[in-house]
C-alpha positions as CSV (number, residue, x, y, z in Angstrom):
1,X,-57.6,22.0,28.1
2,X,-61.1,23.0,27.2
3,X,-59.8,25.1,24.3
4,X,-57.8,22.1,22.9
5,X,-60.9,19.8,23.0
6,X,-63.0,22.6,21.4
7,X,-60.4,23.0,18.6
8,X,-60.5,19.2,17.9
9,X,-64.3,19.2,17.9
10,X,-64.4,22.2,15.6
11,X,-62.1,20.6,13.1
12,X,-64.2,17.4,13.2
13,X,-67.1,19.6,12.2
14,X,-65.3,21.9,9.8
15,X,-63.6,19.4,7.5
16,X,-66.7,17.3,6.8
17,X,-68.6,20.5,6.0
18,X,-65.7,21.5,3.7
19,X,-65.9,18.0,2.1
20,X,-69.6,18.2,1.5
21,X,-69.4,21.7,0.1
22,X,-66.8,20.6,-2.4
23,X,-68.9,17.6,-3.4
24,X,-72.0,19.7,-3.9
25,X,-70.1,22.2,-5.9
26,X,-68.6,19.6,-8.2
27,X,-72.0,18.0,-8.7
28,X,-73.5,21.4,-9.7
29,X,-75.7,21.8,-6.6
30,X,-74.6,25.3,-5.9
31,X,-77.3,26.2,-3.4
32,X,-76.3,23.4,-1.1
33,X,-72.6,24.3,-1.7
34,X,-73.3,27.9,-0.8
35,X,-75.1,27.0,2.5
36,X,-72.3,24.6,3.5
37,X,-69.8,27.3,2.5
38,X,-71.4,29.7,5.0
39,X,-71.2,27.1,7.7
40,X,-67.6,26.2,6.8
41,X,-66.4,29.8,7.0
42,X,-68.1,30.3,10.3
43,X,-66.6,27.2,11.9
44,X,-63.2,27.9,10.3
45,X,-62.8,31.5,11.6
46,X,-64.0,30.4,15.1
47,X,-61.6,27.5,15.2
48,X,-58.6,29.4,13.9
49,X,-59.2,32.3,16.3
50,X,-58.9,29.8,19.1
51,X,-55.6,28.5,17.8
52,X,-54.1,32.0,17.4
53,X,-55.5,33.6,20.6
54,X,-53.8,33.4,23.9
55,X,-50.4,31.7,24.2
56,X,-50.5,30.1,20.7
57,X,-49.3,26.8,22.0
58,X,-47.7,24.1,19.8
59,X,-50.2,21.6,21.2
60,X,-53.1,23.7,20.0
61,X,-51.6,23.8,16.5
62,X,-50.9,20.1,16.5
63,X,-54.5,19.3,17.7
64,X,-55.8,21.6,14.9
65,X,-53.8,19.6,12.3
66,X,-54.8,16.2,13.8
67,X,-58.4,17.3,13.8
68,X,-58.1,18.3,10.1
69,X,-56.8,14.8,9.2
70,X,-59.4,13.0,11.3
71,X,-62.1,15.3,9.8
72,X,-61.1,14.2,6.3
73,X,-61.7,10.6,7.3
74,X,-65.0,11.5,8.8
75,X,-66.0,13.6,5.8
76,X,-65.2,10.8,3.5
77,X,-67.3,8.4,5.6
78,X,-70.3,10.8,5.6
79,X,-70.1,11.3,1.9
80,X,-70.0,7.5,1.2
81,X,-73.1,7.1,3.4
82,X,-75.0,9.9,1.7
83,X,-74.0,8.5,-1.7
84,X,-74.9,11.7,-3.6
85,X,-75.4,11.4,-7.3
86,X,-75.3,8.7,-9.9
87,X,-73.0,6.1,-11.4
88,X,-72.9,4.7,-14.9
89,X,-71.7,1.1,-15.2
90,X,-70.5,-0.4,-18.5
91,X,-70.7,-4.2,-18.0
92,X,-69.0,-6.3,-20.7
93,X,-70.2,-9.9,-21.0
94,X,-69.1,-12.9,-23.1
95,X,-72.7,-14.0,-23.6
96,X,-76.0,-12.2,-23.6
97,X,-77.2,-13.2,-20.2
98,X,-81.0,-12.7,-20.4
99,X,-81.4,-13.9,-16.9
100,X,-79.2,-11.1,-15.5
101,X,-80.7,-8.5,-17.8
102,X,-84.3,-9.5,-16.7
103,X,-83.3,-9.6,-13.0
104,X,-81.7,-6.1,-13.2
105,X,-84.8,-4.7,-14.9
106,X,-87.1,-6.4,-12.3
107,X,-85.1,-4.7,-9.6
108,X,-85.6,-1.3,-11.2
109,X,-82.3,-0.8,-13.0
110,X,-82.5,0.7,-16.5
111,X,-80.4,-1.6,-18.8
112,X,-79.5,-1.0,-22.4
113,X,-77.9,-3.9,-24.2
114,X,-75.4,-3.6,-27.1
115,X,-73.7,-6.3,-29.2
116,X,-70.2,-5.7,-30.2
117,X,-67.2,-7.5,-31.7
118,X,-64.5,-8.7,-29.4
119,X,-61.1,-10.1,-30.4
120,X,-62.3,-13.7,-30.4
121,X,-66.1,-13.5,-30.6
122,X,-69.2,-11.4,-30.1
123,X,-69.4,-9.4,-26.8
124,X,-72.4,-7.8,-25.1
125,X,-72.3,-4.6,-23.2
126,X,-74.9,-3.5,-20.7
127,X,-75.1,0.3,-20.0
128,X,-76.7,0.8,-16.5
129,X,-77.3,4.2,-14.8
130,X,-78.0,3.9,-11.1
131,X,-78.1,6.0,-8.0
132,X,-74.8,5.7,-6.1
133,X,-76.8,4.4,-3.1
134,X,-77.5,1.3,-5.2
135,X,-74.0,0.6,-6.5
136,X,-73.3,-2.3,-4.2
137,X,-76.7,-3.9,-4.8
138,X,-76.0,-3.7,-8.6
139,X,-72.5,-5.2,-8.3
140,X,-73.9,-8.0,-6.1
141,X,-76.4,-9.0,-8.9
142,X,-73.7,-8.9,-11.6
143,X,-71.3,-11.0,-9.4
144,X,-74.1,-13.5,-8.8
145,X,-75.0,-13.9,-12.5
146,X,-71.8,-13.0,-14.3
147,X,-68.7,-13.3,-12.0
148,X,-66.3,-12.9,-14.9
149,X,-67.9,-9.7,-16.2
150,X,-65.6,-6.8,-17.0
151,X,-67.0,-3.7,-15.4
152,X,-66.1,0.0,-15.8
153,X,-67.9,2.7,-13.8
154,X,-67.9,6.4,-13.8
155,X,-69.9,9.4,-12.5
156,X,-71.8,11.2,-15.3
157,X,-71.9,15.0,-14.9
158,X,-75.2,15.4,-16.7
159,X,-77.8,13.3,-18.3
160,X,-81.3,13.8,-19.7
161,X,-84.3,11.4,-20.2
162,X,-84.1,7.7,-20.0
163,X,-85.7,5.0,-17.8
164,X,-84.2,6.1,-14.5
165,X,-85.6,9.6,-14.7
166,X,-89.1,8.3,-15.7
167,X,-89.1,5.9,-12.8
168,X,-88.1,8.6,-10.4
169,X,-90.8,11.0,-11.6
170,X,-93.4,8.2,-11.2
171,X,-92.2,7.6,-7.6
172,X,-92.5,11.4,-6.8
173,X,-96.1,11.4,-8.2
174,X,-97.1,8.3,-6.2
175,X,-95.6,9.7,-3.0
176,X,-97.6,13.0,-3.4
177,X,-100.9,11.2,-4.0
178,X,-103.0,10.6,-0.9
179,X,-104.4,7.1,-0.4
180,X,-108.0,6.7,-1.4
181,X,-109.1,5.6,2.1
182,X,-107.7,8.8,3.5
183,X,-110.6,11.2,4.0
184,X,-108.4,14.3,3.8
185,X,-108.4,14.2,0.0
186,X,-112.2,14.9,0.0
187,X,-111.8,18.3,1.5
């Protein structure tokens, strides 16, 4: 019975690691992917050796498969909580909603506004790049100010420059500076 429980636990560890390794690889973070790949192989070989050692019971194989399925759910949950990466939102509006644009900028979102020609009238498009961890916050602001907005989102593979990167660099510099009332900066 201990082996069966261990097989389940190993699958609940293995599959989320596999999920994260794949995500890091797709996002171009190969060093993280490599580290997770090492852990993945270690757990995989150990778990599989338990399944195929001894009497090779059907129960052990079924538990292995059930653990794999449950591990996928757990891996997806972990990934959504980590929210690794960025999302670009294209927000199409009927009117140029200055109140929404200003609010988004006040909240730290980089917003670029374009005017275009729709079928019946002028349309306005907001391009917004944000960290995935702020997606829901952004959508809440849009829903509050423009409930009828047409929204498309996608994950950019690469980007360079822009407001978001400048803001992140400023935050890193501020976090590295010591407060003036901290005497350790005088050493």
